[in-house]
Each structure stands twice: as structure tokens, then as C-alpha cells.
C-alpha positions as CSV (number, residue, x, y, z in Angstrom):
1,M,42.1,-71.0,-45.3
2,C,38.5,-71.6,-44.7
3,G,35.2,-70.0,-43.6
4,F,33.1,-70.2,-40.5
5,L,29.8,-69.1,-39.1
6,G,28.3,-69.2,-35.7
7,F,25.7,-68.0,-33.2
8,I,25.0,-67.3,-29.6
9,S,21.3,-67.4,-28.8
10,E,18.7,-68.7,-26.3
11,S,17.1,-70.4,-29.4
12,N,18.8,-73.2,-31.3
13,Y,19.8,-72.1,-34.8
14,E,21.4,-75.4,-35.7
15,A,19.3,-76.1,-38.8
16,L,19.9,-72.5,-40.1
17,L,23.6,-72.9,-39.3
18,V,23.8,-76.0,-41.5
19,D,22.0,-74.3,-44.4
20,A,24.0,-71.1,-44.1
21,L,27.3,-73.0,-44.0
22,D,26.3,-74.6,-47.3
23,T,26.2,-71.2,-48.9
24,I,29.9,-70.5,-48.1
25,K,31.3,-73.9,-49.0
26,Y,33.2,-72.3,-51.8
27,R,35.4,-70.9,-49.0
28,G,35.9,-74.5,-47.7
29,P,34.9,-77.1,-50.2
30,D,36.7,-80.0,-48.5
31,K,34.6,-80.5,-45.4
32,Q,31.8,-78.7,-43.6
33,L,31.1,-79.5,-40.0
34,T,28.9,-77.9,-37.2
35,I,28.7,-78.3,-33.5
36,V,26.1,-76.9,-31.0
37,Q,26.7,-76.7,-27.3
38,Q,24.6,-75.4,-24.5
39,S,26.0,-73.2,-21.7
40,E,23.9,-71.3,-19.2
41,S,20.8,-70.3,-21.0
42,Y,22.5,-70.0,-24.4
43,Y,23.1,-72.2,-27.3
44,V,26.5,-71.8,-28.9
45,G,26.7,-72.9,-32.5
46,L,30.0,-73.2,-34.5
47,G,30.2,-74.1,-38.2
48,H,33.3,-74.5,-40.3
49,A,33.9,-75.0,-44.0
50,R,37.4,-76.3,-44.6
51,L,39.9,-75.7,-47.4
52,S,42.7,-78.1,-46.6
53,I,46.1,-76.5,-46.9
54,I,48.3,-77.8,-44.0
55,D,47.8,-81.4,-42.6
56,L,45.1,-82.7,-45.0
57,S,43.9,-85.3,-42.5
58,D,40.4,-85.4,-41.1
59,E,41.9,-85.1,-37.6
60,A,42.8,-81.5,-38.4
61,S,39.2,-80.5,-39.3
62,Q,37.2,-78.0,-37.4
63,P,35.4,-77.1,-35.1
64,F,38.6,-78.2,-33.3
65,I,38.2,-79.3,-29.7
66,S,41.0,-79.5,-27.1
67,K,41.9,-82.9,-25.6
68,C,40.3,-81.8,-22.3
69,G,37.1,-80.8,-24.1
70,R,37.2,-77.3,-22.6
71,Y,38.1,-75.3,-25.7
72,H,36.3,-75.2,-29.0
73,L,37.9,-73.4,-32.0
74,V,36.8,-72.3,-35.4
75,F,39.6,-70.6,-37.4
76,N,40.0,-69.0,-40.8
77,G,43.5,-68.4,-42.1
78,E,47.1,-69.8,-41.6
79,I,49.8,-69.5,-38.9
80,Y,52.9,-69.8,-41.0
81,N,55.3,-70.1,-38.1
82,Y,53.3,-72.9,-36.6
83,K,56.3,-75.3,-36.6
84,E,58.4,-72.9,-34.5
85,L,55.5,-72.3,-32.1
86,R,54.8,-76.0,-31.9
87,N,58.4,-76.5,-30.7
88,E,57.9,-73.9,-28.0
89,L,54.7,-75.6,-26.8
90,L,56.3,-79.0,-26.7
91,I,58.9,-77.6,-24.3
92,L,56.0,-76.4,-22.1
93,G,54.6,-79.9,-22.0
94,F,51.9,-79.7,-24.7
95,D,51.5,-82.7,-27.0
96,F,49.8,-82.8,-30.4
97,N,47.6,-85.2,-32.3
98,T,47.9,-83.5,-35.7
99,D,50.5,-81.6,-37.8
100,S,48.1,-78.7,-38.3
101,D,48.5,-75.0,-37.5
102,T,45.0,-75.1,-36.0
103,E,46.1,-77.3,-33.1
104,V,49.1,-75.0,-32.6
105,L,46.8,-72.0,-32.4
106,L,44.5,-73.7,-29.9
107,N,47.4,-74.7,-27.6
108,A,49.1,-71.4,-28.0
109,W,45.9,-69.8,-26.8
110,I,45.7,-72.2,-23.8
111,A,49.3,-71.4,-23.0
112,W,49.5,-67.6,-23.5
113,G,46.0,-66.3,-24.1
114,L,45.9,-62.9,-25.7
115,E,49.7,-62.7,-25.5
116,A,49.8,-65.5,-28.2
117,L,48.5,-63.1,-30.8
118,P,51.7,-61.1,-31.5
119,K,53.6,-64.3,-31.7
120,F,51.6,-65.4,-34.8
121,I,53.1,-64.9,-38.2
122,G,50.0,-65.3,-40.3
123,M,46.5,-64.2,-41.1
124,F,43.6,-65.2,-39.0
125,S,40.1,-64.7,-37.7
126,F,38.9,-67.1,-35.1
127,V,36.4,-67.8,-32.3
128,M,37.6,-69.5,-29.1
129,F,34.8,-70.9,-26.9
130,D,36.0,-71.6,-23.4
131,K,33.3,-73.8,-21.8
132,A,34.7,-73.6,-18.3
133,A,35.0,-69.8,-18.3
134,K,31.7,-69.7,-20.2
135,K,33.1,-67.2,-22.6
136,L,33.7,-66.7,-26.3
137,V,36.5,-64.6,-27.7
138,L,36.3,-63.2,-31.3
139,V,39.7,-62.3,-32.8
140,R,40.9,-60.7,-36.0
141,D,44.5,-60.5,-37.3
142,A,46.5,-57.2,-37.1
143,F,45.9,-56.2,-40.7
144,G,42.4,-57.7,-41.3
145,I,43.7,-60.0,-44.0
146,K,40.9,-62.5,-43.1
147,P,37.3,-61.2,-42.8
148,F,35.2,-61.2,-39.6
149,F,31.6,-60.0,-39.4
150,Y,29.3,-59.9,-36.4
151,T,26.1,-58.5,-35.1
152,S,25.7,-56.6,-31.9
153,P,23.7,-58.4,-29.2
154,Q,20.0,-58.0,-29.9
155,D,17.2,-60.0,-28.3
156,K,20.0,-62.1,-26.7
157,K,21.3,-63.1,-30.1
158,V,24.7,-62.7,-31.7
159,F,25.7,-63.9,-35.1
160,F,29.2,-64.0,-36.6
161,G,31.2,-65.4,-39.5
162,S,33.6,-65.0,-42.4
163,D,31.0,-64.2,-45.0
164,I,28.4,-61.5,-44.9
165,R,25.9,-63.4,-47.1
166,G,26.2,-66.5,-45.0
167,L,25.7,-64.5,-41.8
168,L,22.5,-62.9,-43.3
169,K,21.2,-66.3,-44.1
170,L,21.9,-67.5,-40.6
171,R,20.4,-64.4,-39.0
172,N,17.3,-65.0,-41.1
173,T,16.0,-61.4,-41.1
174,T,15.2,-58.8,-43.7
175,F,18.2,-57.1,-45.5
176,E,18.4,-53.4,-44.9
177,P,21.2,-51.1,-46.3
178,N,23.4,-49.1,-44.0
179,L,22.8,-45.5,-45.1
180,Q,26.1,-44.0,-43.9
181,R,28.2,-46.6,-45.7
182,A,26.0,-46.2,-48.9
183,Y,26.6,-42.4,-48.8
184,D,30.3,-42.6,-48.1
185,Y,30.8,-45.1,-50.9
186,L,28.7,-43.4,-53.5
187,V,30.0,-39.9,-52.9
188,H,33.6,-40.5,-51.7
189,G,34.4,-44.1,-52.7
190,D,35.0,-44.9,-49.1
191,Y,34.4,-48.4,-47.8
192,D,35.8,-51.0,-45.4
193,S,37.5,-48.2,-43.4
194,T,35.4,-48.4,-40.3
195,E,33.4,-51.1,-38.4
196,I,30.2,-50.4,-40.4
197,T,29.4,-52.5,-43.4
198,F,26.9,-52.0,-46.3
199,V,24.3,-54.0,-44.3
200,E,22.6,-52.4,-41.4
201,G,23.2,-54.2,-38.1
202,V,26.3,-56.1,-39.4
203,K,29.8,-54.9,-38.3
204,H,33.4,-55.7,-39.0
205,V,35.7,-56.8,-36.2
206,M,38.3,-54.3,-37.1
207,P,41.9,-55.3,-37.8
208,G,43.9,-55.9,-34.6
209,H,40.8,-56.1,-32.4
210,Y,38.9,-58.7,-30.4
211,L,35.6,-59.0,-28.5
212,E,34.4,-61.2,-25.6
213,F,30.9,-62.5,-24.9
214,N,30.1,-63.6,-21.4
215,L,27.5,-66.4,-21.3
216,T,26.8,-65.9,-17.6
217,T,25.9,-62.2,-17.9
218,G,24.9,-62.2,-21.5
219,N,27.1,-59.2,-22.1
220,M,29.5,-58.5,-25.0
221,T,32.4,-56.2,-24.6
222,E,33.2,-53.3,-26.9
223,P,35.9,-54.1,-29.4
224,K,39.4,-54.0,-27.8
225,T,42.7,-53.4,-29.5
226,W,45.4,-56.0,-29.3
227,W,47.7,-54.4,-31.9
228,H,48.0,-50.9,-33.5
229,P,50.8,-49.1,-35.3
230,D,53.2,-47.4,-32.9
231,L,55.0,-44.3,-34.3
232,S,56.6,-43.3,-31.1
233,Y,60.0,-44.9,-31.9
234,T,62.2,-43.9,-34.8
235,S,65.0,-46.3,-35.7
236,T,68.6,-45.2,-35.5
237,L,69.9,-47.8,-38.0
238,S,71.9,-46.4,-40.9
239,F,70.4,-46.8,-44.3
240,N,72.6,-49.7,-45.2
241,E,71.8,-51.4,-41.9
242,A,68.1,-50.9,-42.5
243,K,68.4,-52.2,-46.0
244,D,70.2,-55.4,-44.8
245,K,67.7,-56.0,-42.0
246,L,64.7,-55.5,-44.4
247,R,66.2,-58.0,-46.9
248,T,66.4,-60.6,-44.1
249,L,62.9,-59.9,-42.8
250,F,61.4,-60.1,-46.3
251,L,63.2,-63.3,-47.3
252,D,62.3,-64.9,-44.0
253,S,58.7,-64.0,-44.5
254,V,58.5,-65.4,-48.0
255,K,60.1,-68.6,-46.8
256,L,57.4,-69.0,-44.2
257,H,54.7,-68.2,-46.7
258,L,55.8,-71.1,-48.9
259,R,54.7,-73.7,-46.3
260,S,51.9,-75.7,-47.9
261,D,50.8,-79.2,-48.5
262,V,49.1,-78.3,-51.8
263,P,50.2,-76.7,-55.1
264,L,51.3,-73.0,-54.9
265,G,51.6,-70.2,-57.4
266,I,52.3,-66.4,-57.5
267,A,50.2,-63.5,-58.8
268,L,52.5,-61.4,-60.9
269,S,51.5,-57.9,-62.1
270,G,54.9,-56.9,-63.3
271,G,55.4,-54.2,-60.6
272,V,58.1,-54.1,-58.0
273,D,56.2,-55.8,-55.2
274,S,54.9,-58.9,-57.0
275,S,58.2,-59.2,-58.9
276,A,60.0,-59.2,-55.6
277,V,57.9,-62.0,-54.3
278,V,58.5,-64.1,-57.4
279,C,62.3,-63.4,-57.4
280,A,62.5,-64.0,-53.7
281,V,60.9,-67.5,-54.2
282,R,63.5,-68.3,-56.9
283,H,66.3,-67.0,-54.6
284,L,65.2,-69.2,-51.8
285,E,64.2,-72.2,-53.9
286,P,66.5,-72.4,-57.0
287,N,65.0,-75.6,-58.3
288,I,61.3,-75.7,-57.7
289,P,58.8,-74.9,-60.5
290,I,57.3,-71.5,-60.2
291,H,53.9,-70.8,-61.6
292,T,53.0,-67.2,-62.2
293,F,49.5,-65.8,-63.0
294,S,49.1,-62.4,-64.7
295,Y,46.3,-60.3,-66.1
296,I,47.4,-58.7,-69.4
297,A,45.5,-55.6,-70.5
298,S,44.6,-55.5,-74.2
299,D,45.3,-51.8,-74.3
300,S,49.1,-51.4,-74.7
301,R,49.0,-48.1,-72.8
302,I,48.1,-49.9,-69.6
303,S,49.7,-53.3,-70.3
304,E,52.4,-54.6,-68.0
305,E,53.2,-57.6,-70.2
306,I,56.7,-56.6,-71.0
307,W,57.5,-56.4,-67.3
308,V,55.8,-59.7,-66.6
309,D,57.8,-61.4,-69.4
310,L,61.1,-60.1,-68.1
311,I,60.5,-61.6,-64.7
312,N,59.2,-64.9,-66.0
313,T,62.3,-65.2,-68.2
314,D,64.6,-64.2,-65.4
315,V,63.3,-66.9,-63.0
316,K,62.4,-69.4,-65.7
317,A,58.7,-69.4,-64.5
318,I,55.8,-71.4,-65.9
319,E,53.7,-68.5,-67.0
320,H,49.9,-68.3,-67.1
321,K,48.2,-65.2,-68.6
322,V,44.6,-64.0,-69.0
323,V,43.1,-61.3,-71.1
324,S,39.5,-60.1,-70.6
325,D,37.0,-57.7,-72.0
326,S,33.8,-55.9,-71.1
327,A,31.6,-58.7,-72.4
328,E,33.3,-61.2,-70.0
329,M,33.0,-58.8,-67.1
330,Q,29.3,-58.2,-67.8
331,K,28.8,-62.0,-67.7
332,D,30.7,-62.4,-64.5
333,L,29.7,-59.3,-62.6
334,D,26.7,-60.8,-60.7
335,N,28.8,-63.7,-59.4
336,M,31.7,-61.4,-58.5
337,L,29.4,-59.1,-56.6
338,L,28.0,-62.0,-54.7
339,M,31.4,-63.3,-53.9
340,Q,32.5,-59.9,-52.7
341,G,29.4,-59.7,-50.7
342,E,29.4,-55.9,-50.8
343,P,30.0,-53.2,-53.5
344,F,33.6,-52.5,-54.4
345,G,35.7,-49.7,-56.0
346,G,36.4,-50.3,-59.7
347,T,36.7,-52.7,-62.6
348,S,40.4,-53.4,-61.9
349,I,39.1,-55.8,-59.2
350,Y,37.7,-57.9,-62.0
351,A,41.2,-58.4,-63.4
352,Q,42.2,-59.8,-60.1
353,Y,39.1,-62.1,-60.1
354,R,40.2,-63.5,-63.5
355,V,43.7,-64.1,-62.3
356,F,42.4,-66.3,-59.4
357,K,40.1,-68.1,-61.8
358,L,43.0,-68.9,-64.0
359,A,45.0,-70.2,-61.0
360,K,42.1,-72.5,-60.1
361,E,41.9,-73.8,-63.6
362,S,45.6,-74.5,-63.5
363,G,45.3,-76.7,-60.4
364,I,46.7,-74.1,-57.9
365,T,45.3,-73.9,-54.3
366,V,47.6,-71.3,-52.7
367,T,49.0,-68.1,-54.2
368,L,51.3,-65.4,-53.0
369,D,51.1,-61.7,-54.0
370,G,52.6,-58.3,-53.2
371,Q,49.6,-56.7,-51.4
372,G,50.4,-54.4,-48.6
373,A,53.8,-53.2,-49.8
374,D,52.5,-49.8,-51.0
375,E,51.0,-49.1,-47.5
376,L,54.2,-50.2,-45.6
377,L,56.8,-48.7,-48.0
378,A,55.1,-45.4,-49.0
379,G,54.4,-46.5,-52.5
380,Y,51.9,-45.2,-55.0
381,N,53.0,-41.5,-55.7
382,G,55.0,-41.3,-52.5
383,Y,52.7,-39.2,-50.4
384,P,54.2,-35.9,-51.5
385,G,52.1,-33.6,-49.4
386,R,52.8,-35.6,-46.3
387,R,56.5,-35.8,-47.0
388,L,56.6,-32.0,-47.7
389,L,54.8,-31.3,-44.5
390,S,57.2,-33.5,-42.5
391,I,60.2,-31.6,-43.9
392,L,58.6,-28.2,-43.3
393,E,57.8,-29.2,-39.7
394,T,61.6,-29.7,-39.2
395,G,62.1,-26.1,-40.5
396,N,64.1,-27.0,-43.6
397,L,62.5,-25.0,-46.4
398,I,65.4,-25.6,-48.8
399,K,65.2,-29.3,-48.4
400,A,61.5,-29.3,-49.0
401,N,61.8,-27.4,-52.2
402,S,64.6,-29.7,-53.4
403,F,62.6,-32.8,-52.6
404,L,59.6,-31.5,-54.5
405,R,61.5,-30.6,-57.6
406,N,63.1,-34.1,-57.6
407,W,59.8,-35.8,-56.9
408,A,58.1,-33.9,-59.7
409,T,60.4,-35.4,-62.4
410,F,58.7,-38.8,-62.3
411,P,55.9,-39.7,-64.7
412,G,52.4,-38.6,-63.7
413,R,53.7,-36.1,-61.1
414,S,53.9,-32.3,-61.0
415,Y,55.3,-29.7,-58.7
416,N,51.8,-28.1,-58.3
417,T,50.2,-31.4,-57.4
418,A,52.4,-31.8,-54.4
419,W,51.5,-28.3,-53.1
420,K,47.9,-29.0,-53.7
421,N,48.2,-32.2,-51.6
422,L,49.8,-30.2,-48.8
423,A,47.0,-27.6,-49.0
424,G,44.5,-30.4,-48.6
425,L,46.1,-31.3,-45.3
426,K,46.4,-27.8,-43.9
427,L,43.5,-25.7,-45.3
428,P,40.8,-24.7,-42.8
429,D,37.5,-26.7,-43.3
430,W,35.6,-24.0,-45.1
431,L,38.3,-23.4,-47.6
432,Y,38.9,-27.2,-48.0
433,N,35.2,-27.8,-48.7
434,L,35.2,-25.0,-51.3
435,A,38.3,-26.5,-53.0
436,Q,36.6,-29.9,-53.0
437,K,33.5,-28.5,-54.6
438,T,35.6,-26.6,-57.2
439,A,37.4,-29.9,-58.1
440,G,34.1,-31.7,-58.5
441,R,34.3,-33.7,-55.2
442,D,31.3,-32.0,-53.6
443,I,29.1,-33.8,-51.1
444,Y,26.1,-33.0,-53.3
445,L,25.7,-35.8,-55.8
446,S,22.9,-35.8,-58.4
447,G,20.6,-38.8,-57.8
448,L,21.1,-38.9,-54.0
449,K,18.2,-37.6,-51.8
450,L,20.3,-35.8,-49.2
451,D,17.4,-34.6,-47.1
452,Y,16.3,-38.2,-46.6
453,L,19.8,-39.2,-45.5
454,A,20.4,-36.1,-43.3
455,H,17.1,-36.6,-41.5
456,R,18.2,-40.2,-40.7
457,G,21.5,-39.1,-39.1
458,V,23.9,-39.6,-42.0
459,N,27.0,-37.4,-41.7
460,L,27.3,-35.5,-45.0
461,E,30.6,-33.8,-44.1
462,I,33.8,-34.4,-46.0
463,A,36.2,-36.4,-43.9
464,R,39.6,-34.8,-43.3
465,A,42.9,-36.5,-42.5
466,N,43.8,-36.3,-38.9
467,L,47.2,-34.6,-38.1
468,S,48.4,-35.4,-34.6
469,D,50.8,-33.1,-32.8
470,D,52.6,-36.2,-31.7
471,N,53.5,-37.0,-35.3
472,K,55.2,-33.8,-36.4
473,G,58.0,-34.7,-38.8
474,K,56.4,-38.2,-39.3
475,R,53.5,-37.3,-41.5
476,V,54.2,-40.0,-44.1
477,R,54.4,-42.7,-41.4
478,E,51.2,-41.3,-39.9
479,A,49.5,-41.7,-43.3
480,L,50.8,-45.3,-43.6
481,A,49.5,-46.2,-40.2
482,D,46.1,-44.9,-41.2
483,A,46.2,-46.7,-44.5
484,I,47.0,-50.0,-42.8
485,K,44.2,-49.8,-40.3
486,S,41.4,-48.0,-42.1
487,K,41.5,-46.1,-45.4
488,G,43.4,-48.1,-48.0
489,L,44.6,-51.6,-47.2
490,P,41.4,-53.1,-45.6
491,S,39.5,-52.7,-48.9
492,L,42.3,-54.1,-51.0
493,L,42.6,-57.1,-48.6
494,R,38.8,-57.6,-48.9
495,H,39.0,-57.7,-52.7
496,G,41.8,-60.2,-52.6
497,D,40.2,-62.5,-50.0
498,R,36.8,-62.6,-51.7
499,N,38.2,-63.0,-55.2
500,S,40.6,-65.8,-54.2
501,M,38.0,-67.6,-52.1
502,A,35.5,-67.4,-55.0
503,F,37.7,-70.1,-56.5
504,S,38.7,-71.9,-53.3
505,I,42.2,-70.4,-53.3
506,E,44.2,-69.2,-50.4
507,S,45.8,-65.9,-51.1
508,R,48.9,-65.1,-49.0
509,V,50.5,-61.7,-48.5
510,P,54.2,-62.0,-47.3
511,F,54.6,-58.2,-46.9
512,L,52.1,-58.2,-44.1
513,T,53.7,-59.5,-41.0
514,L,54.1,-57.8,-37.6
515,P,57.9,-57.9,-37.7
516,M,57.9,-56.3,-41.2
517,A,55.3,-53.7,-40.3
518,E,56.8,-52.6,-37.0
519,F,60.2,-52.3,-38.5
520,L,59.1,-50.3,-41.6
521,L,56.9,-48.0,-39.6
522,S,59.9,-47.1,-37.4
523,L,62.2,-46.1,-40.2
524,P,63.1,-42.4,-41.0
525,E,60.9,-41.2,-43.8
526,E,63.8,-40.5,-46.2
527,Y,64.5,-44.3,-46.1
528,L,61.0,-44.9,-47.5
529,I,60.9,-41.9,-50.0
530,S,64.3,-40.8,-51.0
531,N,65.3,-37.2,-51.3
532,K,65.3,-37.8,-55.0
533,G,61.6,-38.8,-54.9
534,V,62.1,-42.5,-55.2
535,T,59.3,-44.5,-53.5
536,K,60.0,-47.7,-51.6
537,H,63.6,-46.6,-51.6
538,V,65.0,-48.9,-48.9
539,F,63.2,-51.9,-50.3
540,R,64.4,-51.3,-53.8
541,E,68.0,-51.3,-52.5
542,A,67.4,-54.3,-50.3
543,M,66.4,-56.3,-53.4
544,R,69.4,-55.5,-55.5
545,G,70.9,-58.8,-56.7
546,I,67.5,-60.6,-56.3
547,V,65.2,-58.6,-58.5
548,P,66.4,-57.3,-61.9
549,D,67.6,-53.7,-61.8
550,S,65.2,-53.0,-64.7
551,H,62.3,-53.4,-62.3
552,L,63.9,-51.8,-59.2
553,D,64.6,-48.7,-61.2
554,R,61.0,-48.4,-62.7
555,K,59.4,-45.0,-62.2
556,D,55.9,-45.9,-63.3
557,K,53.2,-48.1,-61.7
558,I,50.2,-49.7,-63.4
559,G,49.2,-53.0,-61.8
560,F,46.1,-54.9,-62.8
561,E,44.5,-52.0,-64.6
562,T,41.4,-52.1,-66.9
563,P,40.0,-49.5,-69.3
564,E,37.0,-48.8,-67.0
565,A,35.3,-46.0,-68.9
566,E,35.5,-47.9,-72.2
567,W,34.2,-51.1,-70.7
568,L,31.2,-49.3,-69.0
569,V,30.3,-47.6,-72.3
570,R,30.4,-50.9,-74.1
571,M,28.1,-52.4,-71.4
572,S,25.7,-49.5,-71.6
573,D,22.7,-51.5,-72.8
574,A,23.0,-54.0,-69.9
575,I,23.7,-51.2,-67.4
576,E,20.6,-49.2,-68.4
577,T,18.6,-52.4,-67.9
578,W,20.1,-53.0,-64.5
579,I,19.3,-49.4,-63.5
580,N,15.7,-49.7,-64.7
581,D,15.3,-53.1,-63.0
582,A,16.7,-52.1,-59.7
583,P,14.1,-51.8,-56.9
584,D,13.1,-48.4,-55.7
585,I,15.6,-47.2,-53.1
586,P,14.4,-44.5,-50.7
587,F,17.6,-42.4,-50.9
588,I,18.3,-42.7,-54.6
589,N,16.6,-41.1,-57.6
590,K,17.3,-43.6,-60.4
591,E,16.0,-41.4,-63.1
592,D,18.7,-38.7,-62.3
593,F,21.5,-41.3,-62.4
594,L,20.1,-42.9,-65.6
595,R,20.1,-39.5,-67.3
596,E,23.7,-38.8,-66.3
597,F,24.8,-42.2,-67.4
598,E,23.2,-41.7,-70.8
599,Q,25.1,-38.4,-71.1
600,V,28.4,-40.1,-70.4
601,V,27.6,-42.8,-73.0
602,A,26.8,-40.0,-75.5
603,G,30.0,-38.2,-74.8
604,E,28.1,-35.2,-73.3
605,R,29.5,-35.6,-69.8
606,K,33.0,-36.6,-68.7
607,F,33.4,-40.1,-67.2
608,D,33.8,-40.2,-63.5
609,T,34.7,-43.1,-61.3
610,K,31.4,-42.4,-59.4
611,V,29.6,-43.9,-62.4
612,W,31.0,-47.3,-61.7
613,R,30.1,-47.0,-58.0
614,W,26.5,-46.2,-58.8
615,V,26.2,-49.1,-61.2
616,N,27.9,-51.4,-58.7
617,Y,25.7,-50.3,-55.8
618,L,22.4,-50.6,-57.7
619,R,23.3,-54.0,-59.0
620,W,24.4,-55.3,-55.6
621,Y,21.3,-53.9,-54.0
622,T,19.1,-55.7,-56.5
623,L,20.9,-59.0,-55.9
624,M,20.5,-58.6,-52.2
625,Q,16.8,-57.7,-52.4
626,I,15.7,-60.5,-54.7
627,N,17.5,-63.0,-52.3
628,I,19.4,-64.9,-55.0
629,D,20.1,-68.5,-54.2
630,F,23.8,-68.4,-53.3
631,N,24.5,-72.0,-54.0
């Protein structure tokens, strides 16, 4: 786990690269190195900040250069099956100077090129500079677990890296906001779902994609896909066969994710997913000490402490807990915003931030958690509208009605909600827009200057879910594939990466491997959501005997939740100051927002999650504009 920055330019940005790398040393505090090479008319600069996890020797540091000198690599992440791949490469005649996964990645690329990527069990973003071919390849893992930002070629310059703030310092130009992303975030809460970022001119390399830059021609390719979810195949395994295979896949993944040369812990929320990770570790390693880290809400209505305690007792874990309040978040918000680099969704992300801080204070360098399970196993509320549509598309009205009545018996669900979800999928656009407006989710948001945005090409339409004719009867799987690649998982992975790296911690997600994803996305939907309305059905059954039944039979879901409305009201004095101090933004009327916020504080207006987004965006914009020293 590390961070990198780099450039391709006819000018030498080496001094800026060194300075910019220093701003991201929290991602890699153990060593920072840079190298600049010249090829054709271009300088190629690569900088790396290392957090040593596997093979702690200096020989494993980066930029990593092949023995022949042809290949130069900077790499952020981990390849967990590096030992197995190393053995394959030894048979092919490769030899190794280190015990690192970095050298395995480099030799795998030399041996197999792009075909190496599906072989990797891990998380990664990397740049491979091939001096002989005069080409750079920029690659990101299938799920986007590790970040990768870049700029499109302009004036024969390209900048790239793991951290958007470091990239901006390296680029050394004025910050400008991306208007489309600002609008989508403020109105719809949408971010990290496409290649556009909150900063104009800076893009994400999307999950499962790569790009190539040719130093001879000066051209960069459009992003190309190396992996995407494939829904064309549906498994014919029986439920019990699928359950047994999933159990093996999950335990194998957890075992690989335990590989580390530094202390390791587990983030435990008390829900099924994180509890399964903890219990799987104990199942695999009966005698090792297990350190768990949990956020405990002070409000008993949203506290998971009873569930956390049950797991800690069951596996005899060494527990670590943190409780926080609005005053602490107010104090930490600026730093958390800088670490995130861009605005984010809600105050629950602060709970995660505090968990990683606690892990760092406890001497932990690597953590495991349950991120990604909901998106692969149809968690959350079970996608009722999608499941209902799948059943109806097979012509079974009686089964659809039976499913909904069973589904609606769980806490927080209702029969009418499921039908509303279905309507949201099938209504014509004009009726859908009317329904959204009636529900208070209109595109018109007080405080936004929509004419200004529209005249600059911002799309103000409400985005609809795509329903492909190829996916009839597979609507839940269709939604999961979309959540994995765009709306859902990418933002959650961003939060986890930035929050963990803020404290120089590597956060690992054992649910997110290609073997697991491809298997789960092939299963019949009733394996994921039972006809009784049970979410993650096949996984719950696969974990019987490993995870306590009390957890597997839970019907509610909380996670690291915070009392957002209460916290923001308590922070009202500071927030009003932040609003007033924010610079003028051409597309925002601060006075309108301030008036609405004061009405929320006074109890005259109902709290809406948009309030947090406004506060978050204005404070982030302020920090970016005043060019805070990131060190």
C-alpha cells in the first residue's frame, strides 16, 4: 500500500514531483523516491511513497526497475497471491531479487502483459513504463479499490497519481471545480460514479480500465476495459453446491488477505459482513491474536455494540472501541476533507475515519473489513423493485406477490415501498420526474444558479437506471453490476482508501476478488435474495458453523452510523461561519443556503441529507481555494 505521482512532459517537472510527493507521504511514510527518464522528446517522471507491508527491505522500494533496465514500475496496492504467481514465473525462467509482490507484478507483466491482470488477486493501480517500446500503461484494478487520477494530454503534458491534491500540486495550475460533478453531488448525492472528478481537468481511471501513452506519437488512447461484469451466464449449481463453493472461495480469499509482514487488525461494525471476516480469521487461525476496531454510537437506537461484543466474545478478540461526538468531528473535519481530497456523502464516514485512527494508535498497519459484500450479495434492503421486476418478467405474478409480502415483514420495509421502487424503474420519464418532484427530489435546489450551470453545458436531467433487454429476469444482478462499477461501491471504496491512508494504514477488502465477483454475479437471484425476503441468503447459509447464528439471522442493518442531523445542529455556529467565510462561487447563492440552514436549526424546516452535502462542498471549496499547506 503506497502512493505514486508522475508526469509525461516536454518540460522537466522533477522539482515539482519531489515537492508534490512530499504532500502524499502519509500514504507512504517509509520511503519516498523519484526517477526521471528521457524518451524521445519527453521527460517521464515517476515518484513513489512507500508504506512497507510485504518484504520490508530497501530492495523492494519503488520505482522498481527490471533487471534488464527496460521496465520501470510504480505500484499502489497488494497482490495477495504473489507467492503462487511467483512459482509460475519461476517455472517460466524468471528469477527474483526480492520477496515482494512488486517484483512479481513486474515479471508477470513482462511474461503475460494485459493477460496478467485477471490473474491478480489483489488491489492495484500502477504505471508501467516500457523504455524499449516507448510506452506507458496506466492500469486500475477491477473494482477501483485503489485510486488513480490523471489529466488528459494538454500542451503535451500528462499528470497522474494516487492522490488528487498531490496531482494538483504537481500540475501547478489554478484549481477550478467541475460543474457537472458539483451539480450531481449537491442535488443527487452522486459522486465517484463516472470518470469526472470534482476538479476540472482531472479524471478517474475507471475500475477495470487502462490507458496507454505512446512517447513516439505523443498520443494517449481512450480508456480501455480489461474487466467488466458479465451477466450472460447463469450458474446451474444447486443451492447447496453454490453455498459450499462460496464458503471455500470466501475462506480462501480471507486466507490470502492475511498475508502481511506487519501487524494486522479487523474493522468490526457488528453486521454480517465484518463479523464474517472476523470469524473466518478465527476459523483459519485458531491461535493468533485478533484485534478488532469498532465505532460505537452513543445513541443506543443506532448502536451496534451488543453485536460487536457478541463477536468479540465468540472469537476471544482483543477489542478496541471508539465513541465520538459532534465537537470532535468539527475539529477533525478539515483534515478529513483534505485526506478525502473531494467532498463525500455523510457524517458516517467520520465514524470510519475514527476507527482507522484508533487502529493506528494501537500499532496496526493493515486492516481487513467487509466492504463490497452488499454490492455482490444483494444486501441493503434487497433491491425489492428489481427482484419484483425479475419475477414479473418471467410471468409469475403469484410468486411476485408472495415474495413482496414476505420481504415486507422485515424491519424498515413495507409492501408499498417495493411497488414504488418498481414504479421508479418502469415509469415514463415525464411521470418519473413528477414523482421525484413530489417526493422532494427535484432538480431545482434553492441556492443553485441553474441558469449559470445550464448555459455551461451541465446536464440537469435526473439520471434513470438503465434496463437492458438482455437482462430480463436478471434485474438484481444488473443492479449489482452497476453498483460495482459506478453508482455505489466506488464511493465507498474511496472513503475507505482515503480514511485508512490518512493514518498510513492499508485497508483490505476480502469480498472483492474476481473469483468471488464472477461467481456471485452468475448465481440465480433467489440464491442472493430468498423467496422469504432474506438478503445475502447463500452467504448466510455458507457461514453456518463459522459465524454465530445470532448474526446470520439478523434482519436489521446499521453499520457505522452517526446522528447526522443532531451533530450538524450542534455544529451550527461553526457551520454558519464556514458558509460566510466561503469564497464566492459563481453557481451558488450562499445567502439562500444559509437561510435554509438557519431554518433547519430553528426547527422550521425538516433536515435533509442535502444539508450535509452543501456544508461539505462549501468547506472543501474553501480549503482548495486558499491552497492550504498539505504537509
